[in-house]
N, C-alpha and C positions, 0 to 999 in steps of 0.2 A: 504493499499499500503505501503510494507517494504523500509526503506532506501535505500536500494541496487537498487529499483526498480525504482528510483524519476530519473528523468531526468532535473538534473538542468540547464543544458544547455539553453533546451528547459523552462524552465520555465523564465528562464532572458532572452532571444529573446520573450517572453511574458509580462515582464515586473514585474515578483517577486522577488524580491530578497533574498537572504539571510539572515537572521541574527543570530545573535551571540545564539539567543534560538533555542534549538533542535526543528525543522520542523516550525519554524515560519518563515513568510516571509511580506514583504512589496510591497504592488502592488502599482506599479507605474501607473496614467494613463497619457492617451496621451493631455494636453492640451497645445493650441495652441493658443501663448502671453499672455497667464496671464484670458483667456477670458473663463468664468463660467458660466453659468445663475442660475437664481437661484432655478428652480425647483431640477437642478443638486445639488448644493448642500445639499439642503435638503436628496437627493439621497444618496450623500456620509457621512452627517450626522449617516444616517439611520446604513450606511454598515458598519461604523464605530462604531458602539452598537451592532448590531444582529453580526457582523465576526472580530473585532480588538475587542480594550483598550478602546474605546469610544474619541479619538481622531484621527485628521489626520496633518500630516506636511506638511506646507510648502516648496519649498527647495527654493533653490538659484536660481532657473533658470523659474520661475515662475510656476512649476510643484507641484502635487499634489500626495503624496503618503496616504496610510493605512497601518501603521503597523500591527504588530501581529496579522497578517490571517494566522489561522494553514494549514496545508500540504491539511488537508481534506476538504477548505473551501475553496478551489483555483477556484476549477468551478464557486461554486454556487456566488463568489463574484463575477468573471469575467460575468457570465450573467444576474448583476442585473446592472451592472455596465453599459453593455450593453443595457440592457431594460432602462436607462436615458439618453442615446447618450453618453455615456465616453467610450472611447475605451480604451484598452490595452495599456500603453506604452512601452519602449524601452531602452537596458542597451549592451552595449557589443561596441563590434568596429560595429559602424553602427549611421546616418545621423539620432542626437536628433531631442526630441523635441523645437522647433522655440517660439525665446523669441523674445517680439515685445514691444514696448511703444503703447499708444494710438494714435499718431500723429496727423493729421488736421482733427480728427475727436471730438477731445474735447480740445486736451493740444492746448492754444493761441499761441506757439513758432512753431507747426509742419507746417511741408511743403511738407507731402505724409501720404498715407495712411499705416502703414506700418501692422495692424493687417488684410487687406484683403491681402496684400502681402503675411505675415505670412503663410496663410491659402493656399492658389495655390502650395507656397511653400512647404507645411506641404504634402499635396494632393500626388504632385509629390517624394518627396525626401524621406518623414520619414521612419525610418528603415532600408532603402537601407544599405545593407553591404559594408562596407569602409576598410581599413589595421586598421584603428584606428578609436576612436570615432572623429564626427565630431560634431562641435557645432558651428549652425548660430542663428545673433540678428540680431534684424531692428531699428536701431532709425530713428526717424521722423524729426530729425535734428542733426546739429553739437552737440547742448549740448551733447548730446549720453547718454541720460539719459541710454538706454538700454545696454551700456556697450559693444559696437560691435567691440574694441580695447582687448577684453577679449577671442572674438570667434575665432574659426578658419577659418571662414568666415564672415566678418562685413559689415554690408547693411547702409548708413546715408544717408537719403536725403538731397538734397540741391538745392537752387538756385543763379544761376547765375544773380547779377544783371547787371542793362546798364542806365548809367549815360543821362540822355536828357538836356541836355545846355539850351536850349528853355524855361523848366517847371523851372530851378533852380533858386533861390533870393539871392543864395553862402551865407545862414545862419550859414553854421559850424554844423547843429546839426548831421548830417552824421559821421565827424570827432568824435563829441563827443561822440555818441553811438559805434562806430566801435571798438572792442578790437582788432582787428588785425592789427589795424594801418594801414586798407590798403589805407583807404581814407585819401586825405591832403587840404582844402582848403585854399588857399593863397589869399586873393584882388579879390573874386567874384569866384575864377576858381579853380574847381575841377579834383586834379589828381589821378586816382583809379590805382592799384598797384594789377591787378587779381591773382601776384604768390602769392601774403599774404591773399589775402582772403580763408576763410572757408566756403564759401557759404550758413551761416545762413539767409540770408535773412534781418537782422535786419533794414537795410538802406533804405530798400523800405518798411516797415512796419513804419517806423518811419518820413522818409520823410514827409512833413506838403502840398508840392505843388505839390506833384507826379512823383517830379524829376528823383528818382531812381523807374524802373520795373525791371519785372521780361525777363531777355532775354532768359534763357533756365530752367526746372526744369528736375531733374533726381537723381540717385542713385551714390554717391562714395560707391565705396568696397575697405575692406580691406582684407589683410589674413596675418593667421599665427598666430594670436592669444591664450593666454592661461594661466592657472592657475596652482595651482599644484607646485613640487618639483620644478621645474626650467622653472617659469614665464616670460613671453615675451610677449610684446603688436603687434598688429597686424599692418603692414605696410600698405597704400595708396597706391594701383596699379594703378586705373583709377577713373575720373569724370567722372559724369553726365551722364552716358551710361542709356538709357530707358530699360521699362521693359523686352522688347523682345531681348534685348544684356543680362540685367542680365541674364536671362535664359541660353543662350545663352554660357555668361562668366564660368556661377554657371556648367554646363554641361560639359564643359572642364574644370574647376578645380578639379570635382571629377573624372573624367577620368584621368588627370594629377596625383592624389593622388593615383588610382587605380597602374596607372603602375611605380612608380617612386618609391614609398613609403617603408622601408627595414619594418620587425617586430616590432610592438611596437611603429610604430612611427608619430605620430602628424606630417600635412600639414606642420608646423610654422616650423618644425626640414628637415622635405622632400625640404621645401623651403633653408634653410638655406644651406643643404648641397651642392643643385641641384647651385642654384641662382637665385636672383629675378627678374634679366630680362632675363633668361631661361625660365622661369611661366612666363612669363609676354609674350614672344612669340608665348608659348604655346595656350593662354589661350585668347587675345587680337585678 
């Protein structure tokens, strides 16, 4: 195939990104939440040795790329990865791979299951066309290890605590534990400031008498984060929605982006230009 016949845009949408070396590409794979099976890792190593230069690249978004794929080997490496259950990734103005921590299946602090949610979001939205790149990250709690604040659409698991007076001994441990100063214990009486609470659940897990219990579990959503030349943190726009509400809001967010973004504008820039309250009214 001559260079004039190469459809670079098609290759890019299929996960093959041009390198500075002539006719060389890095093949980006569709990795969801950083989860890869052991036999898939062996297939990756084999492909990197056979078609690349013997190494793989772990991206900043839990992804995997095989660099130094020659143009003539594009179809072969794609077929080999498909046999291993690894699908092609994407780049360009599309919904990208989903970042997710391990959440409550592994982490002691996890409040929800980001891996399960990431798979559902990936199946519904991955590689869908949007005005600009659109990145999603899911954290299992407010510790935010998956950095949802740096993504176009951030998701954090959370729990709203409830205090049971009849179970409380007034020990004050919850006040010591709370990083947000949302709990004050004076003379055995507990005062809880819901506005300060970041929904981490530490008061619940640390209480020796179960005087703090879960009142509600859900997802806090953030919009407009990005890095790059003009970085900004995402802002919280709703707390503790359930899974069905989350998908409804995400649908409306993507539609809002398509209808309102200008050329080469990330959704954070769109929200900045139009206004956060306008965005909230459109999606909530």
